[in-house]
N, C-alpha and C positions, 0 to 999 in steps of 0.2 A: 247206518243205525247205531253205530258204536261211537262212544266218546270216552272221556277219562274222568276218573276222580282225582282229587289233589294228589300230588306225588306221582302220578302216571299210571295208577291202577285202572282196570278196565270198568267201564259203566255204560249201560246201553241208553241211548237217547234217541228220539225220532230224527229222521233225516234233516227236518227243518232246523234242528239245532245246529248244524254245521253251517247253514246258510246264514242264520242270525248272526252267529259268531264269526263268520267268514273263515272257517276252519277247512282245511282239506279233508277229504275223506280217508278212511282207513285206519289202521293201527300200526304205526311204525315210529322209530325214533323222531323223525322229523315232525309227524303229526303230533305226538306227545309234546314236543318243544313248542309248537305253535299254540297248543291248548294252554299250556303253563303261561305263554307270553300274553295271549289275547283274553283268555277267561280268567285265570287266576291273577294275571297281571304281576307275576313274581319274575322280575327282570333277571336277577341273578340266577335263579334256578332255571330259567329258560335258556340262559347262555350255556350253562352246563349241559343241557339236554341238546342244544345245537351241537355242542362239541361231540356229543355221543352219536349224533345223526351223521356228522362228517366223518367220524371214525367208522361207522357202520356203512359208509358210502351210500347213504340214503339221501336222494335229493340233494346232492352236494351243492349244485348251483344255487338253489334257494336257501340252503342251510347256511352256507358261508356268508352270503350277502345279507340275510336276516340277522345273523349273530353279530356281524360287523356293525350294522345299523343300531342294534341294541346296545353294543359296546360304546358306540358314540354317545348314546343318550345317557349312559351310565358314566360319562367322563373317563372312558378307557379307550381313547382313541388310538393311542400308541399301540396298545395290544391288538386293536382291530387291524391296524396296518400290517403288524407282524403276522397275524393270522392269515390275512389275504396273500401276503407274500409267500407264506409257507404252504398254503393248500390251494392256491388257484390252478396249479397244475392238474389238480383232480376235477376241475370243472370243464365243462364243454367249450368249444371254440365260441358258441354263441353267447356265453355268459360273460366273456372277457371284456367286452365293452362296458357292461353294466358294472363290472367290478371296478373298471378304471374310473367310472363317474364317482363310485363310492370313495375309492382312494383319494381323488381330488378333493372332495369335501373333508376327508379326514386329515389330509396335509393342510388344508387351510384351518382347520379347527386346531391343529397342533402347532401352527406357525411354522411349519416345515416349507416355506415359500418357494425355495430353490427347487426341491422335489416336485412341487406343484407345477412350476414353470416347465420342467422338463417333461412331465407326463402331458401337459397341455399341448406342448410342441409335438409330442409323439402322436397324440390324437389328430392334430392338423395334418400331420404327415400323412396318417392313414386315410384321411379324407381326400388329400391331394392325389394319393396314389389309387383311389377309387375302392379302397378296401372297407372303409366304412359303409354301413347299410347294405352290404353285399353288393355294391355297385348300383343300387337303386336310389331314385331320387327322393324316397320317402321310407320312413320306418314306423311301425306302431309302438307307441309309448303308453305307460300307464302311470297316472297319478291320482291318488286317493280313491282307488278302486275303479276309475274310469279310463278307458281307452282313448287315444287320440293320435292323429298323425303329425309327425315331425318331419318337415323338409330338410334337405341338406343345406339350404340357405340359413334356415333358423339354427341348426346345430352348429354350423360354421360361425355364425354370428355369436351364438352362446359361448362357443369355446374362446373366440377372440376376446369377448367381453371379460371372461375369467382371467385370461392371459393378460389383458391389459391391467386388470385390478391387481394382479400378482406383482407385475412390474412396479405399479405404484407403491406397493408396500415395500418394495426394495428401493424406492426413491429413484428408480430408473425411468425418469419422466420422458427422455427421448424415445426409449424403445416403446413406452406405454403410448406415447403419442402416435407412433407409427402403426401400432396395433389397433388403436381405436379409429384411426382413419381408414384402415382396411375393413374394419367391421362395419363403418358407417356406409361403405361402398356396397358391401354385401347385403346389408339389411339396415337402413337408417333407424335410428332409435334414439328417443329424447334423453334417456338415462345415460347412454354411452356418449351422447353429445355433450352432456354435462361433464362426465368424466374426461373427455378430451379437452374441454374448456379448462378444467383443473390443471391438466398436464401442461397446457400452454401458459397459464398463469404462472405455474412454478418455474417456467423457464424465462419469464419476463415477456412473453409474447401477448401483451394485454390486448392490442387492437385486433389480432386475428381471433383471440378468445371472445372478444365481444361480438365480432362478426358471426362467428359460429353460433353463439348462444341466440342472437336475435334471428339469425336466419333458419337455424335447424330446430329450434326449440320454440321461441316465442311467436314467430310468424307461422311456422308449420302447424304448431299446436295439434301434434299427432293424435290419434285416437286414444282415448283414456287420460289425455293431459288434464282435462277439467276435473276429472274424478280423483286424480292422484295428488293427494294433499302433500305427501313427501315430496314429490317432484317439485311442486310449487315453492315449497320451502327451500329446497336446494337451489332452484333458480334465483331466489331472492338472496340467498347467501352469496352466490356468485356475483350477482349484480353489485352487492355491497362490496364484495372484495375487490371487484374491478374498479370501483369508485375510490376505495381507500388505499389499495396497494401501491407501493412504490415499484419503480422499475428495478426489481430485485430478482436475478437469476439464482435459482437453486440449483447447485451442482448435482449432477447425476452421482448415485451411490456407486457406480462401477463404470469402467470404461465400456463404450458401446461399440461393439463390432458388428460385422455383417450377420452373425448368427442372430443377434437380438433384432436388428433392424429388419431383417428378412423374415423374422418370425420362426422359420424352420430352416434347418441346413439344406443346402443344395437348391436354393431357389432358382438358379440358372438351370439346373437340370429339370426342374419342374417345367419352365418355360420352354425348354427344348422339346419336352414331351407334349406340351399343349400345341405346339406348332406342327406336330406330326399329322400327316393326312389320315392315318388309320388310327383311331382312338377307341377302344372297345369299353373302357371302363371310366374314362374321365367324365365328369358331370358338367353340364352346360354352364353352371354358375362360374366355373373357373375361366371360361372363356370371357365372361363378362368383366372379371377383374384383371385380365391380361394387360391392359394399359398401365397398370401399376407396377410392372415389372422393373422399369428403369429406376423408379423412385425407391422401390424395396431393396434393389441390388447396390444402391450407391452407398 
């Protein structure tokens, strides 16, 4: 029944008010912050109130995440990164994965690509070790107020796609190529196939890029291809580039070692674990990509 006036003062409203404005119920520092954010739409004031909620230990999981996302919108991404690093220890274990996802976006926005790479590799490590999703094959996610199921295959493919993109920003096309190849094994995707083609073109591997473009994108025409105008434009750009580019190899921005090629450290140890007869937490998807072990470890 209770909501708030501007500035956080109390005022009574029908319960439907909270539903309309998607506000949590109650009267606490976090609820006041959400009211200022969603109803009054005062981002700076809301950030200050989220700080108050964190200091008061009121719904810290949600307060820290909401504040960081709001800071990102206000072009205060570096501050948001510092806030997460400083206060994530106050959050529950269940909130850590969500905070990592926010950090990845913040690193990308700030151009802190090396840190983004390290965190993405850490998330892959967690999946390989069976620590993500609490060892389950799916998790429930939320987007725009709607819940949906995410499989470990989709999560792995998403992380690999982000990692490949990050390597491309570092102009490490050899590592990016390996990552995108693995992503295509986990879950084939036309956009990732296009990125793989770009990596190959940058290394002067035009024939292989052309083969992948025609086989995995044009011939397959996966679901949504006809409706995705940006993907169609991307394909046309790649075709034009394949026709006009000379056989020029772009040097990698850094020396590529096993760490980059294998995506995560200790790939040999992962393979040993996968071959053990008693596996309690490994998920079936990693048995499917087992044949890649020799390619990844070389």
